[in-house]
ChimeraX commands (.cxc) that place a marker at each C-alpha (Angstrom):
marker #1 position -18.22,-32.96,-136.27 radius 0.5
marker #1 position -16.17,-34.10,-139.25 radius 0.5
marker #1 position -13.12,-32.22,-137.96 radius 0.5
marker #1 position -13.25,-34.18,-134.71 radius 0.5
marker #1 position -13.57,-37.44,-136.64 radius 0.5
marker #1 position -10.54,-36.57,-138.80 radius 0.5
marker #1 position -8.45,-35.66,-135.75 radius 0.5
marker #1 position -9.47,-38.83,-133.93 radius 0.5
marker #1 position -8.79,-40.98,-136.99 radius 0.5
marker #1 position -5.43,-39.36,-137.71 radius 0.5
marker #1 position -4.40,-39.68,-134.09 radius 0.5
marker #1 position -5.40,-43.33,-134.09 radius 0.5
marker #1 position -3.30,-43.92,-137.19 radius 0.5
marker #1 position -0.32,-42.22,-135.55 radius 0.5
marker #1 position -0.65,-44.36,-132.42 radius 0.5
marker #1 position -1.08,-47.55,-134.46 radius 0.5
marker #1 position 1.88,-46.66,-136.67 radius 0.5
marker #1 position 4.05,-45.98,-133.65 radius 0.5
marker #1 position 3.10,-49.36,-132.21 radius 0.5
marker #1 position 3.88,-51.01,-135.56 radius 0.5
marker #1 position 7.44,-49.75,-135.36 radius 0.5
marker #1 position 8.07,-52.54,-132.85 radius 0.5
marker #1 position 5.19,-54.84,-133.82 radius 0.5
marker #1 position 4.68,-56.41,-137.24 radius 0.5
marker #1 position 3.10,-54.05,-139.73 radius 0.5
marker #1 position 3.77,-51.07,-141.97 radius 0.5
marker #1 position 4.61,-48.57,-139.22 radius 0.5
marker #1 position 6.14,-45.77,-141.27 radius 0.5
marker #1 position 3.41,-45.96,-143.88 radius 0.5
marker #1 position 0.72,-45.80,-141.20 radius 0.5
marker #1 position 2.42,-42.83,-139.53 radius 0.5
marker #1 position 2.58,-41.04,-142.89 radius 0.5
marker #1 position -1.12,-41.73,-143.44 radius 0.5
marker #1 position -1.96,-40.39,-139.98 radius 0.5
marker #1 position 0.00,-37.21,-140.65 radius 0.5
marker #1 position -1.75,-36.79,-144.00 radius 0.5
marker #1 position -5.16,-37.03,-142.32 radius 0.5
marker #1 position -4.18,-34.67,-139.50 radius 0.5
marker #1 position -2.57,-32.17,-141.86 radius 0.5
marker #1 position -5.97,-30.87,-142.91 radius 0.5
marker #1 position -6.69,-29.58,-139.41 radius 0.5
marker #1 position -3.47,-29.40,-137.38 radius 0.5
marker #1 position -0.56,-27.09,-138.21 radius 0.5
marker #1 position 2.21,-29.25,-136.70 radius 0.5
marker #1 position 1.07,-32.26,-138.73 radius 0.5
marker #1 position 1.05,-30.15,-141.90 radius 0.5
marker #1 position 4.64,-29.04,-141.24 radius 0.5
marker #1 position 5.75,-32.60,-140.45 radius 0.5
marker #1 position 4.08,-33.92,-143.59 radius 0.5
marker #1 position 5.78,-31.26,-145.74 radius 0.5
marker #1 position 9.12,-32.03,-144.13 radius 0.5
marker #1 position 8.75,-35.75,-144.87 radius 0.5
marker #1 position 7.83,-34.98,-148.48 radius 0.5
marker #1 position 10.93,-32.83,-148.85 radius 0.5
marker #1 position 13.13,-35.72,-147.67 radius 0.5
marker #1 position 11.94,-38.07,-150.41 radius 0.5
marker #1 position 14.47,-38.71,-153.15 radius 0.5
marker #1 position 14.23,-36.44,-156.18 radius 0.5
marker #1 position 13.42,-39.35,-158.50 radius 0.5
marker #1 position 10.35,-40.37,-156.46 radius 0.5
marker #1 position 9.04,-36.79,-156.53 radius 0.5
marker #1 position 9.44,-36.61,-160.32 radius 0.5
marker #1 position 7.43,-39.82,-160.77 radius 0.5
marker #1 position 4.64,-38.51,-158.53 radius 0.5
marker #1 position 4.42,-35.27,-160.44 radius 0.5
marker #1 position 5.30,-33.18,-157.40 radius 0.5
marker link #1:1,2 radius 0.2
marker link #1:2,3 radius 0.2
marker link #1:3,4 radius 0.2
marker link #1:4,5 radius 0.2
marker link #1:5,6 radius 0.2
marker link #1:6,7 radius 0.2
marker link #1:7,8 radius 0.2
marker link #1:8,9 radius 0.2
marker link #1:9,10 radius 0.2
marker link #1:10,11 radius 0.2
marker link #1:11,12 radius 0.2
marker link #1:12,13 radius 0.2
marker link #1:13,14 radius 0.2
marker link #1:14,15 radius 0.2
marker link #1:15,16 radius 0.2
marker link #1:16,17 radius 0.2
marker link #1:17,18 radius 0.2
marker link #1:18,19 radius 0.2
marker link #1:19,20 radius 0.2
marker link #1:20,21 radius 0.2
marker link #1:21,22 radius 0.2
marker link #1:22,23 radius 0.2
marker link #1:23,24 radius 0.2
marker link #1:24,25 radius 0.2
marker link #1:25,26 radius 0.2
marker link #1:26,27 radius 0.2
marker link #1:27,28 radius 0.2
marker link #1:28,29 radius 0.2
marker link #1:29,30 radius 0.2
marker link #1:30,31 radius 0.2
marker link #1:31,32 radius 0.2
marker link #1:32,33 radius 0.2
marker link #1:33,34 radius 0.2
marker link #1:34,35 radius 0.2
marker link #1:35,36 radius 0.2
marker link #1:36,37 radius 0.2
marker link #1:37,38 radius 0.2
marker link #1:38,39 radius 0.2
marker link #1:39,40 radius 0.2
marker link #1:40,41 radius 0.2
marker link #1:41,42 radius 0.2
marker link #1:42,43 radius 0.2
marker link #1:43,44 radius 0.2
marker link #1:44,45 radius 0.2
marker link #1:45,46 radius 0.2
marker link #1:46,47 radius 0.2
marker link #1:47,48 radius 0.2
marker link #1:48,49 radius 0.2
marker link #1:49,50 radius 0.2
marker link #1:50,51 radius 0.2
marker link #1:51,52 radius 0.2
marker link #1:52,53 radius 0.2
marker link #1:53,54 radius 0.2
marker link #1:54,55 radius 0.2
marker link #1:55,56 radius 0.2
marker link #1:56,57 radius 0.2
marker link #1:57,58 radius 0.2
marker link #1:58,59 radius 0.2
marker link #1:59,60 radius 0.2
marker link #1:60,61 radius 0.2
marker link #1:61,62 radius 0.2
marker link #1:62,63 radius 0.2
marker link #1:63,64 radius 0.2
marker link #1:64,65 radius 0.2
marker link #1:65,66 radius 0.2
view
């Protein structure tokens, strides 16, 4: 049951974030949050999340501790 809730919630965040790319709101942040939620259960979201993390500047990774 909780897996279905996570997938539904993550998918909703992805859809909302995509809409916020053209509407007012933090679209990229919402998409990143949706990928983070989905990454627990879906392989493609895990890979996308890791890819986004690898694109962050080196300085930001050092401050995060990762």
